[in-house]
mmCIF file of the N, C-alpha and C atoms, coordinates in Angstrom:
data_MODEL
# 
_entry.id   MODEL 
# 
loop_
_atom_site.group_PDB 
_atom_site.id 
_atom_site.type_symbol 
_atom_site.label_atom_id 
_atom_site.label_alt_id 
_atom_site.label_comp_id 
_atom_site.label_asym_id 
_atom_site.label_entity_id 
_atom_site.label_seq_id 
_atom_site.pdbx_PDB_ins_code 
_atom_site.Cartn_x 
_atom_site.Cartn_y 
_atom_site.Cartn_z 
_atom_site.occupancy 
_atom_site.B_iso_or_equiv 
_atom_site.pdbx_formal_charge 
_atom_site.auth_seq_id 
_atom_site.auth_comp_id 
_atom_site.auth_asym_id 
_atom_site.auth_atom_id 
_atom_site.pdbx_PDB_model_num 
ATOM 1   N N  . MET A 1 1  ? 55.407 -39.845 7.717  1.00 0.00 ? 1  MET A N  1 
ATOM 2   C CA . MET A 1 1  ? 54.609 -38.696 8.107  1.00 0.00 ? 1  MET A CA 1 
ATOM 3   C C  . MET A 1 1  ? 55.245 -38.094 9.371  1.00 0.00 ? 1  MET A C  1 
ATOM 4   N N  . SER A 1 2  ? 55.547 -36.844 9.316  1.00 0.00 ? 2  SER A N  1 
ATOM 5   C CA . SER A 1 2  ? 56.217 -36.211 10.456 1.00 0.00 ? 2  SER A CA 1 
ATOM 6   C C  . SER A 1 2  ? 55.188 -35.776 11.502 1.00 0.00 ? 2  SER A C  1 
ATOM 7   N N  . MET A 1 3  ? 55.693 -35.425 12.673 1.00 0.00 ? 3  MET A N  1 
ATOM 8   C CA . MET A 1 3  ? 54.842 -35.016 13.782 1.00 0.00 ? 3  MET A CA 1 
ATOM 9   C C  . MET A 1 3  ? 54.063 -33.750 13.425 1.00 0.00 ? 3  MET A C  1 
ATOM 10  N N  . HIS A 1 4  ? 54.707 -32.852 12.709 1.00 0.00 ? 4  HIS A N  1 
ATOM 11  C CA . HIS A 1 4  ? 54.063 -31.587 12.367 1.00 0.00 ? 4  HIS A CA 1 
ATOM 12  C C  . HIS A 1 4  ? 52.878 -31.814 11.422 1.00 0.00 ? 4  HIS A C  1 
ATOM 13  N N  . SER A 1 5  ? 53.022 -32.683 10.450 1.00 0.00 ? 5  SER A N  1 
ATOM 14  C CA . SER A 1 5  ? 51.923 -32.916 9.520  1.00 0.00 ? 5  SER A CA 1 
ATOM 15  C C  . SER A 1 5  ? 50.769 -33.679 10.196 1.00 0.00 ? 5  SER A C  1 
ATOM 16  N N  . THR A 1 6  ? 51.078 -34.532 11.164 1.00 0.00 ? 6  THR A N  1 
ATOM 17  C CA . THR A 1 6  ? 50.024 -35.210 11.921 1.00 0.00 ? 6  THR A CA 1 
ATOM 18  C C  . THR A 1 6  ? 49.234 -34.189 12.724 1.00 0.00 ? 6  THR A C  1 
ATOM 19  N N  . TYR A 1 7  ? 49.936 -33.275 13.349 1.00 0.00 ? 7  TYR A N  1 
ATOM 20  C CA . TYR A 1 7  ? 49.275 -32.211 14.104 1.00 0.00 ? 7  TYR A CA 1 
ATOM 21  C C  . TYR A 1 7  ? 48.389 -31.376 13.183 1.00 0.00 ? 7  TYR A C  1 
ATOM 22  N N  . ASP A 1 8  ? 48.918 -31.009 12.028 1.00 0.00 ? 8  ASP A N  1 
ATOM 23  C CA . ASP A 1 8  ? 48.139 -30.210 11.081 1.00 0.00 ? 8  ASP A CA 1 
ATOM 24  C C  . ASP A 1 8  ? 46.889 -30.954 10.615 1.00 0.00 ? 8  ASP A C  1 
ATOM 25  N N  . MET A 1 9  ? 47.034 -32.256 10.364 1.00 0.00 ? 9  MET A N  1 
ATOM 26  C CA . MET A 1 9  ? 45.899 -33.054 9.931  1.00 0.00 ? 9  MET A CA 1 
ATOM 27  C C  . MET A 1 9  ? 44.827 -33.116 11.023 1.00 0.00 ? 9  MET A C  1 
ATOM 28  N N  . LEU A 1 10 ? 45.241 -33.366 12.270 1.00 0.00 ? 10 LEU A N  1 
ATOM 29  C CA . LEU A 1 10 ? 44.289 -33.427 13.376 1.00 0.00 ? 10 LEU A CA 1 
ATOM 30  C C  . LEU A 1 10 ? 43.651 -32.063 13.636 1.00 0.00 ? 10 LEU A C  1 
ATOM 31  N N  . ARG A 1 11 ? 44.429 -31.018 13.491 1.00 0.00 ? 11 ARG A N  1 
ATOM 32  C CA . ARG A 1 11 ? 43.906 -29.660 13.687 1.00 0.00 ? 11 ARG A CA 1 
ATOM 33  C C  . ARG A 1 11 ? 42.858 -29.337 12.619 1.00 0.00 ? 11 ARG A C  1 
ATOM 34  N N  . HIS A 1 12 ? 43.140 -29.710 11.383 1.00 0.00 ? 12 HIS A N  1 
ATOM 35  C CA . HIS A 1 12 ? 42.192 -29.477 10.306 1.00 0.00 ? 12 HIS A CA 1 
ATOM 36  C C  . HIS A 1 12 ? 40.907 -30.280 10.532 1.00 0.00 ? 12 HIS A C  1 
ATOM 37  N N  . LEU A 1 13 ? 41.032 -31.522 10.974 1.00 0.00 ? 13 LEU A N  1 
ATOM 38  C CA . LEU A 1 13 ? 39.875 -32.358 11.259 1.00 0.00 ? 13 LEU A CA 1 
ATOM 39  C C  . LEU A 1 13 ? 39.021 -31.742 12.360 1.00 0.00 ? 13 LEU A C  1 
ATOM 40  N N  . ALA A 1 14 ? 39.671 -31.265 13.413 1.00 0.00 ? 14 ALA A N  1 
ATOM 41  C CA . ALA A 1 14 ? 38.941 -30.643 14.521 1.00 0.00 ? 14 ALA A CA 1 
ATOM 42  C C  . ALA A 1 14 ? 38.279 -29.344 14.078 1.00 0.00 ? 14 ALA A C  1 
ATOM 43  N N  . ASP A 1 15 ? 38.959 -28.574 13.256 1.00 0.00 ? 15 ASP A N  1 
ATOM 44  C CA . ASP A 1 15 ? 38.394 -27.308 12.784 1.00 0.00 ? 15 ASP A CA 1 
ATOM 45  C C  . ASP A 1 15 ? 37.210 -27.532 11.856 1.00 0.00 ? 15 ASP A C  1 
ATOM 46  N N  . SER A 1 16 ? 37.278 -28.552 11.042 1.00 0.00 ? 16 SER A N  1 
ATOM 47  C CA . SER A 1 16 ? 36.231 -28.727 10.043 1.00 0.00 ? 16 SER A CA 1 
ATOM 48  C C  . SER A 1 16 ? 35.058 -29.545 10.567 1.00 0.00 ? 16 SER A C  1 
ATOM 49  N N  . TYR A 1 17 ? 35.317 -30.613 11.299 1.00 0.00 ? 17 TYR A N  1 
ATOM 50  C CA . TYR A 1 17 ? 34.247 -31.509 11.727 1.00 0.00 ? 17 TYR A CA 1 
ATOM 51  C C  . TYR A 1 17 ? 33.985 -31.484 13.227 1.00 0.00 ? 17 TYR A C  1 
ATOM 52  N N  . GLY A 1 18 ? 34.905 -30.982 14.017 1.00 0.00 ? 18 GLY A N  1 
ATOM 53  C CA . GLY A 1 18 ? 34.739 -30.974 15.470 1.00 0.00 ? 18 GLY A CA 1 
ATOM 54  C C  . GLY A 1 18 ? 33.528 -30.179 15.916 1.00 0.00 ? 18 GLY A C  1 
ATOM 55  N N  . LEU A 1 19 ? 33.353 -28.990 15.340 1.00 0.00 ? 19 LEU A N  1 
ATOM 56  C CA . LEU A 1 19 ? 32.209 -28.160 15.708 1.00 0.00 ? 19 LEU A CA 1 
ATOM 57  C C  . LEU A 1 19 ? 30.906 -28.816 15.281 1.00 0.00 ? 19 LEU A C  1 
ATOM 58  N N  . LEU A 1 20 ? 30.903 -29.442 14.123 1.00 0.00 ? 20 LEU A N  1 
ATOM 59  C CA . LEU A 1 20 ? 29.711 -30.129 13.649 1.00 0.00 ? 20 LEU A CA 1 
ATOM 60  C C  . LEU A 1 20 ? 29.339 -31.293 14.566 1.00 0.00 ? 20 LEU A C  1 
ATOM 61  N N  . VAL A 1 21 ? 30.326 -32.066 14.996 1.00 0.00 ? 21 VAL A N  1 
ATOM 62  C CA . VAL A 1 21 ? 30.078 -33.192 15.903 1.00 0.00 ? 21 VAL A CA 1 
ATOM 63  C C  . VAL A 1 21 ? 29.564 -32.692 17.250 1.00 0.00 ? 21 VAL A C  1 
ATOM 64  N N  . MET A 1 22 ? 30.180 -31.632 17.793 1.00 0.00 ? 22 MET A N  1 
ATOM 65  C CA . MET A 1 22 ? 29.719 -31.087 19.073 1.00 0.00 ? 22 MET A CA 1 
ATOM 66  C C  . MET A 1 22 ? 28.296 -30.549 18.963 1.00 0.00 ? 22 MET A C  1 
ATOM 67  N N  . LEU A 1 23 ? 27.963 -29.906 17.851 1.00 0.00 ? 23 LEU A N  1 
ATOM 68  C CA . LEU A 1 23 ? 26.613 -29.392 17.640 1.00 0.00 ? 23 LEU A CA 1 
ATOM 69  C C  . LEU A 1 23 ? 25.610 -30.539 17.555 1.00 0.00 ? 23 LEU A C  1 
ATOM 70  N N  . LEU A 1 24 ? 25.962 -31.599 16.859 1.00 0.00 ? 24 LEU A N  1 
ATOM 71  C CA . LEU A 1 24 ? 25.087 -32.762 16.747 1.00 0.00 ? 24 LEU A CA 1 
ATOM 72  C C  . LEU A 1 24 ? 24.847 -33.404 18.114 1.00 0.00 ? 24 LEU A C  1 
ATOM 73  N N  . ILE A 1 25 ? 25.899 -33.558 18.908 1.00 0.00 ? 25 ILE A N  1 
ATOM 74  C CA . ILE A 1 25 ? 25.756 -34.125 20.253 1.00 0.00 ? 25 ILE A CA 1 
ATOM 75  C C  . ILE A 1 25 ? 24.871 -33.230 21.113 1.00 0.00 ? 25 ILE A C  1 
ATOM 76  N N  . PHE A 1 26 ? 25.055 -31.917 21.016 1.00 0.00 ? 26 PHE A N  1 
ATOM 77  C CA . PHE A 1 26 ? 24.251 -30.969 21.775 1.00 0.00 ? 26 PHE A CA 1 
ATOM 78  C C  . PHE A 1 26 ? 22.770 -31.094 21.419 1.00 0.00 ? 26 PHE A C  1 
ATOM 79  N N  . VAL A 1 27 ? 22.470 -31.155 20.129 1.00 0.00 ? 27 VAL A N  1 
ATOM 80  C CA . VAL A 1 27 ? 21.079 -31.249 19.686 1.00 0.00 ? 27 VAL A CA 1 
ATOM 81  C C  . VAL A 1 27 ? 20.451 -32.561 20.154 1.00 0.00 ? 27 VAL A C  1 
ATOM 82  N N  . VAL A 1 28 ? 21.192 -33.656 20.085 1.00 0.00 ? 28 VAL A N  1 
ATOM 83  C CA . VAL A 1 28 ? 20.663 -34.947 20.542 1.00 0.00 ? 28 VAL A CA 1 
ATOM 84  C C  . VAL A 1 28 ? 20.383 -34.911 22.039 1.00 0.00 ? 28 VAL A C  1 
ATOM 85  N N  . LEU A 1 29 ? 21.293 -34.346 22.823 1.00 0.00 ? 29 LEU A N  1 
ATOM 86  C CA . LEU A 1 29 ? 21.085 -34.291 24.274 1.00 0.00 ? 29 LEU A CA 1 
ATOM 87  C C  . LEU A 1 29 ? 19.919 -33.382 24.654 1.00 0.00 ? 29 LEU A C  1 
ATOM 88  N N  . ILE A 1 30 ? 19.726 -32.303 23.913 1.00 0.00 ? 30 ILE A N  1 
ATOM 89  C CA . ILE A 1 30 ? 18.601 -31.412 24.192 1.00 0.00 ? 30 ILE A CA 1 
ATOM 90  C C  . ILE A 1 30 ? 17.281 -32.073 23.796 1.00 0.00 ? 30 ILE A C  1 
ATOM 91  N N  . ALA A 1 31 ? 17.273 -32.805 22.689 1.00 0.00 ? 31 ALA A N  1 
ATOM 92  C CA . ALA A 1 31 ? 16.043 -33.415 22.190 1.00 0.00 ? 31 ALA A CA 1 
ATOM 93  C C  . ALA A 1 31 ? 15.670 -34.704 22.922 1.00 0.00 ? 31 ALA A C  1 
ATOM 94  N N  . TRP A 1 32 ? 16.629 -35.336 23.598 1.00 0.00 ? 32 TRP A N  1 
ATOM 95  C CA . TRP A 1 32 ? 16.397 -36.646 24.218 1.00 0.00 ? 32 TRP A CA 1 
ATOM 96  C C  . TRP A 1 32 ? 15.188 -36.677 25.160 1.00 0.00 ? 32 TRP A C  1 
ATOM 97  N N  . PRO A 1 33 ? 14.993 -35.717 26.069 1.00 0.00 ? 33 PRO A N  1 
ATOM 98  C CA . PRO A 1 33 ? 13.835 -35.778 26.969 1.00 0.00 ? 33 PRO A CA 1 
ATOM 99  C C  . PRO A 1 33 ? 12.496 -35.583 26.263 1.00 0.00 ? 33 PRO A C  1 
ATOM 100 N N  . PHE A 1 34 ? 12.501 -35.055 25.044 1.00 0.00 ? 34 PHE A N  1 
ATOM 101 C CA . PHE A 1 34 ? 11.264 -34.762 24.330 1.00 0.00 ? 34 PHE A CA 1 
ATOM 102 C C  . PHE A 1 34 ? 10.875 -35.853 23.339 1.00 0.00 ? 34 PHE A C  1 
ATOM 103 N N  . ARG A 1 35 ? 11.600 -36.961 23.356 1.00 0.00 ? 35 ARG A N  1 
ATOM 104 C CA . ARG A 1 35 ? 11.292 -38.044 22.423 1.00 0.00 ? 35 ARG A CA 1 
ATOM 105 C C  . ARG A 1 35 ? 9.977  -38.707 22.822 1.00 0.00 ? 35 ARG A C  1 
ATOM 106 N N  . PRO A 1 36 ? 9.302  -39.344 21.857 1.00 0.00 ? 36 PRO A N  1 
ATOM 107 C CA . PRO A 1 36 ? 8.045  -40.035 22.181 1.00 0.00 ? 36 PRO A CA 1 
ATOM 108 C C  . PRO A 1 36 ? 8.283  -41.163 23.195 1.00 0.00 ? 36 PRO A C  1 
ATOM 109 N N  . GLY A 1 37 ? 7.406  -41.271 24.143 1.00 0.00 ? 37 GLY A N  1 
ATOM 110 C CA . GLY A 1 37 ? 7.512  -42.330 25.139 1.00 0.00 ? 37 GLY A CA 1 
ATOM 111 C C  . GLY A 1 37 ? 8.331  -41.966 26.358 1.00 0.00 ? 37 GLY A C  1 
ATOM 112 N N  . ALA A 1 38 ? 8.875  -40.779 26.411 1.00 0.00 ? 38 ALA A N  1 
ATOM 113 C CA . ALA A 1 38 ? 9.710  -40.392 27.541 1.00 0.00 ? 38 ALA A CA 1 
ATOM 114 C C  . ALA A 1 38 ? 8.927  -39.665 28.634 1.00 0.00 ? 38 ALA A C  1 
ATOM 115 N N  . ARG A 1 39 ? 7.678  -39.363 28.376 1.00 0.00 ? 39 ARG A N  1 
ATOM 116 C CA . ARG A 1 39 ? 6.896  -38.571 29.334 1.00 0.00 ? 39 ARG A CA 1 
ATOM 117 C C  . ARG A 1 39 ? 6.803  -39.241 30.704 1.00 0.00 ? 39 ARG A C  1 
ATOM 118 N N  . GLU A 1 40 ? 6.544  -40.543 30.724 1.00 0.00 ? 40 GLU A N  1 
ATOM 119 C CA . GLU A 1 40 ? 6.388  -41.246 32.002 1.00 0.00 ? 40 GLU A CA 1 
ATOM 120 C C  . GLU A 1 40 ? 7.690  -41.237 32.805 1.00 0.00 ? 40 GLU A C  1 
ATOM 121 N N  . ARG A 1 41 ? 8.809  -41.521 32.149 1.00 0.00 ? 41 ARG A N  1 
ATOM 122 C CA . ARG A 1 41 ? 10.098 -41.518 32.865 1.00 0.00 ? 41 ARG A CA 1 
ATOM 123 C C  . ARG A 1 41 ? 10.464 -40.121 33.339 1.00 0.00 ? 41 ARG A C  1 
ATOM 124 N N  . ASN A 1 42 ? 10.165 -39.105 32.544 1.00 0.00 ? 42 ASN A N  1 
ATOM 125 C CA . ASN A 1 42 ? 10.458 -37.734 32.947 1.00 0.00 ? 42 ASN A CA 1 
ATOM 126 C C  . ASN A 1 42 ? 9.620  -37.325 34.145 1.00 0.00 ? 42 ASN A C  1 
ATOM 127 N N  . SER A 1 43 ? 8.358  -37.705 34.137 1.00 0.00 ? 43 SER A N  1 
ATOM 128 C CA . SER A 1 43 ? 7.476  -37.391 35.255 1.00 0.00 ? 43 SER A CA 1 
ATOM 129 C C  . SER A 1 43 ? 7.934  -38.102 36.525 1.00 0.00 ? 43 SER A C  1 
ATOM 130 N N  . GLU A 1 44 ? 8.324  -39.365 36.379 1.00 0.00 ? 44 GLU A N  1 
ATOM 131 C CA . GLU A 1 44 ? 8.819  -40.124 37.522 1.00 0.00 ? 44 GLU A CA 1 
ATOM 132 C C  . GLU A 1 44 ? 10.091 -39.491 38.093 1.00 0.00 ? 44 GLU A C  1 
ATOM 133 N N  . ALA A 1 45 ? 10.991 -39.083 37.235 1.00 0.00 ? 45 ALA A N  1 
ATOM 134 C CA . ALA A 1 45 ? 12.242 -38.460 37.682 1.00 0.00 ? 45 ALA A CA 1 
ATOM 135 C C  . ALA A 1 45 ? 11.977 -37.108 38.347 1.00 0.00 ? 45 ALA A C  1 
ATOM 136 N N  . ALA A 1 46 ? 11.016 -36.358 37.804 1.00 0.00 ? 46 ALA A N  1 
ATOM 137 C CA . ALA A 1 46 ? 10.711 -35.045 38.369 1.00 0.00 ? 46 ALA A CA 1 
ATOM 138 C C  . ALA A 1 46 ? 10.097 -35.157 39.759 1.00 0.00 ? 46 ALA A C  1 
ATOM 139 N N  . ASN A 1 47 ? 9.342  -36.218 40.018 1.00 0.00 ? 47 ASN A N  1 
ATOM 140 C CA . ASN A 1 47 ? 8.664  -36.380 41.305 1.00 0.00 ? 47 ASN A CA 1 
ATOM 141 C C  . ASN A 1 47 ? 9.434  -37.255 42.278 1.00 0.00 ? 47 ASN A C  1 
ATOM 142 N N  . LEU A 1 48 ? 10.590 -37.722 41.900 1.00 0.00 ? 48 LEU A N  1 
ATOM 143 C CA . LEU A 1 48 ? 11.372 -38.617 42.742 1.00 0.00 ? 48 LEU A CA 1 
ATOM 144 C C  . LEU A 1 48 ? 11.782 -37.959 44.060 1.00 0.00 ? 48 LEU A C  1 
ATOM 145 N N  . ILE A 1 49 ? 12.037 -36.665 44.046 1.00 0.00 ? 49 ILE A N  1 
ATOM 146 C CA . ILE A 1 49 ? 12.464 -35.991 45.285 1.00 0.00 ? 49 ILE A CA 1 
ATOM 147 C C  . ILE A 1 49 ? 11.350 -35.914 46.309 1.00 0.00 ? 49 ILE A C  1 
ATOM 148 N N  . PHE A 1 50 ? 10.101 -36.083 45.893 1.00 0.00 ? 50 PHE A N  1 
ATOM 149 C CA . PHE A 1 50 ? 8.982  -36.014 46.809 1.00 0.00 ? 50 PHE A CA 1 
ATOM 150 C C  . PHE A 1 50 ? 8.607  -37.374 47.385 1.00 0.00 ? 50 PHE A C  1 
ATOM 151 N N  . LYS A 1 51 ? 9.247  -38.416 46.891 1.00 0.00 ? 51 LYS A N  1 
ATOM 152 C CA . LYS A 1 51 ? 8.927  -39.770 47.324 1.00 0.00 ? 51 LYS A CA 1 
ATOM 153 C C  . LYS A 1 51 ? 9.561  -40.036 48.691 1.00 0.00 ? 51 LYS A C  1 
ATOM 154 N N  . ASP A 1 52 ? 8.749  -40.569 49.602 1.00 0.00 ? 52 ASP A N  1 
ATOM 155 C CA . ASP A 1 52 ? 9.236  -40.902 50.938 1.00 0.00 ? 52 ASP A CA 1 
ATOM 156 C C  . ASP A 1 52 ? 9.957  -42.252 50.872 1.00 0.00 ? 52 ASP A C  1 
ATOM 157 N N  . GLU A 1 53 ? 10.938 -42.435 51.722 1.00 0.00 ? 53 GLU A N  1 
ATOM 158 C CA . GLU A 1 53 ? 11.678 -43.703 51.692 1.00 0.00 ? 53 GLU A CA 1 
ATOM 159 C C  . GLU A 1 53 ? 10.804 -44.894 52.077 1.00 0.00 ? 53 GLU A C  1 
ATOM 160 N N  . ASN A 1 54 ? 9.670  -44.666 52.753 1.00 0.00 ? 54 ASN A N  1 
ATOM 161 C CA . ASN A 1 54 ? 8.768  -45.740 53.124 1.00 0.00 ? 54 ASN A CA 1 
ATOM 162 C C  . ASN A 1 54 ? 7.730  -46.049 52.057 1.00 0.00 ? 54 ASN A C  1 
ATOM 163 N N  . ASP A 1 55 ? 7.658  -45.207 51.023 1.00 0.00 ? 55 ASP A N  1 
ATOM 164 C CA . ASP A 1 55 ? 6.708  -45.452 49.939 1.00 0.00 ? 55 ASP A CA 1 
ATOM 165 C C  . ASP A 1 55 ? 7.182  -46.647 49.111 1.00 0.00 ? 55 ASP A C  1 
ATOM 166 N N  . GLY A 1 56 ? 6.227  -47.326 48.491 1.00 0.00 ? 56 GLY A N  1 
ATOM 167 C CA . GLY A 1 56 ? 6.525  -48.501 47.685 1.00 0.00 ? 56 GLY A CA 1 
ATOM 168 C C  . GLY A 1 56 ? 7.010  -48.163 46.355 1.00 0.00 ? 56 GLY A C  1 
# 
């Protein structure tokens, strides 16, 4: 297999499946904070900046 055909194969793979993989990763990252059971951790993270260093 020559270098040119390897490049063509990788280019075709990126063109056909690369966008699909990036879209899937994007959707998972956007949906992650909205999963069931994440409300408490999200609330804690949102209020972390208001926590004093002397608070428990």
